[in-house]
MILOLUM-259130 format. One record per residue (C-alpha): residue in three letters; x, y, z. Coordinates in steps of 0.5 Angstrom, whole numbers, plus 500, padded with zeros to 3 digits. Layout:
BEGIN
> ALA X Y Z
...
***
This chain:
BEGIN
> MET 242 552 467
> THR 242 554 460
> ASP 247 554 454
> GLU 246 561 452
> ASP 253 562 454
> PRO 256 556 453
> VAL 263 557 457
> ALA 260 560 463
> ALA 255 554 463
> LYS 260 549 463
> ARG 263 552 469
> ALA 257 552 473
> TRP 256 544 471
> ARG 263 543 473
> ARG 263 546 480
> GLN 256 543 482
> LEU 259 536 479
> LEU 265 536 482
> ALA 263 538 489
> ALA 258 532 489
> ARG 264 528 487
> ARG 268 531 493
> ALA 262 529 498
> ARG 262 521 496
> THR 265 517 501
> PRO 272 513 499
> GLU 268 507 501
> ALA 262 508 495
> VAL 268 509 490
> THR 271 503 491
> ALA 265 499 491
> ALA 263 501 485
> GLY 269 499 481
> PRO 267 492 480
> VAL 259 493 478
> LEU 263 498 473
> ALA 267 494 470
> ARG 261 488 470
> ARG 257 493 465
> VAL 263 495 461
> LEU 266 487 460
> ALA 259 485 459
> LEU 258 489 452
> PRO 259 486 446
> GLU 263 491 443
> CYS 268 489 449
> ARG 267 482 449
> ASN 269 482 442
> ALA 275 488 442
> THR 282 486 442
> CYS 284 493 444
> VAL 280 498 448
> ALA 282 505 450
> CYS 281 507 458
> TYR 284 511 463
> VAL 286 511 470
> ALA 281 514 474
> LEU 282 521 478
> SER 280 521 485
> GLY 273 521 485
> GLU 271 519 479
> PRO 268 512 478
> PRO 274 508 479
> THR 277 504 473
> GLU 282 500 476
> PRO 277 493 477
> LEU 277 494 470
> LEU 283 495 467
> ALA 285 489 472
> ALA 279 485 468
> LEU 282 486 461
> ILE 289 485 463
> GLU 286 478 465
> ARG 283 477 459
> GLY 289 478 455
> THR 286 485 452
> ARG 291 490 449
> ILE 289 497 453
> LEU 291 503 450
> LEU 291 509 456
> PRO 292 516 454
> ARG 299 520 457
> GLN 300 528 455
> GLY 304 529 450
> ALA 307 535 447
> SER 300 538 444
> ALA 295 533 445
> LEU 293 526 448
> ASP 298 521 446
> PHE 295 514 447
> VAL 301 508 449
> ASP 300 501 450
> TRP 300 498 457
> ASP 301 492 460
> GLY 300 492 467
> GLY 306 496 468
> PRO 309 502 472
> LEU 305 508 472
> GLY 307 516 473
> PRO 305 523 472
> GLY 300 524 466
> GLY 299 530 465
> HIS 294 534 469
> GLY 294 530 475
> THR 293 524 472
> GLN 297 517 472
> ALA 300 514 465
> PRO 304 508 463
> VAL 312 510 464
> TYR 314 506 458
> GLY 310 503 453
> PRO 309 505 444
> VAL 304 511 442
> ARG 299 508 438
> PRO 293 510 434
> LEU 287 511 438
> ALA 284 508 432
> ASP 286 501 434
> ALA 281 501 439
> ARG 274 498 438
> LEU 272 500 445
> VAL 273 508 448
> VAL 272 508 455
> THR 272 516 457
> PRO 272 520 463
> ALA 266 525 464
> LEU 263 529 469
> ALA 256 528 466
> VAL 253 527 459
> ASP 247 529 456
> ALA 241 526 453
> LEU 244 527 446
> GLY 251 524 448
> VAL 254 531 449
> ARG 260 530 454
> LEU 262 534 459
> GLY 269 533 461
> ARG 274 538 466
> GLY 275 543 461
> GLY 281 542 458
> GLY 279 539 451
> GLY 283 533 450
> TYR 279 528 450
> ASP 275 532 446
> ARG 281 533 441
> ALA 283 525 442
> LEU 276 523 440
> ALA 276 525 433
> HIS 281 520 432
> ALA 277 514 435
> ALA 275 509 429
> VAL 269 509 425
> GLY 264 504 428
> ALA 268 505 435
> LEU 264 505 441
> VAL 265 510 445
> VAL 263 510 452
> ALA 263 515 459
> LEU 263 512 466
> LEU 259 516 470
> TRP 256 516 477
> ASP 249 515 478
> GLY 245 522 478
> GLU 250 525 472
> LEU 246 523 466
> VAL 243 530 465
> THR 237 532 460
> ARG 241 537 456
> LEU 248 540 457
> PRO 251 546 453
> VAL 255 545 447
> GLU 261 548 443
> PRO 263 546 436
> HIS 269 542 438
> ASP 265 537 443
> ARG 265 531 442
> ALA 259 526 444
> VAL 259 518 447
> ALA 255 512 444
> ALA 253 510 451
> VAL 254 511 459
> ILE 255 507 464
> SER 254 508 471
> PRO 253 504 478
> ALA 246 503 476
> ARG 245 502 469
> THR 248 502 461
> LEU 244 506 457
> ARG 245 507 449
> LEU 244 514 446
> PRO 242 516 440
> GLN 246 517 435
> GLN 247 524 432
> PRO 248 525 425
***
């Protein structure tokens, strides 16, 4: 796939990646959760973080429930996204009830909105990431806009399935890169762009 028309190329990538995700068995998805949690928890940035931004995984996404449970057990402050009037808001979450968060997501029912810059580690969803850290999301742009407000020096990590780290993705000016990817098989730091 080329990036001559990045919008069309991204649509093609999304179709391919979402089809592969739908083909995963529920057992494979469930089994990956503890592995991904251990990988995230092993990051020095996670061990030292008093606040981590994460999300509740959608069906077919690399699961985040074991990670969220481990962060709560550690006493780490967690920020979860909830669709606000025009952007993603990040809300303090203490393990309380979740409800509709916009775009099919689950989000805290209550909790104060906090700046994403509070988090020293930001765990983001992605359909794929390339070797330069270009992240392909679902197409709404919400995370790209939100990541513009991450703290300088915060580690931004995308959770992926094995095979979703690709050589090159189409990129547009608004796209925000990630600094690392975690899949069931590996943790990989990516080169930082100027």
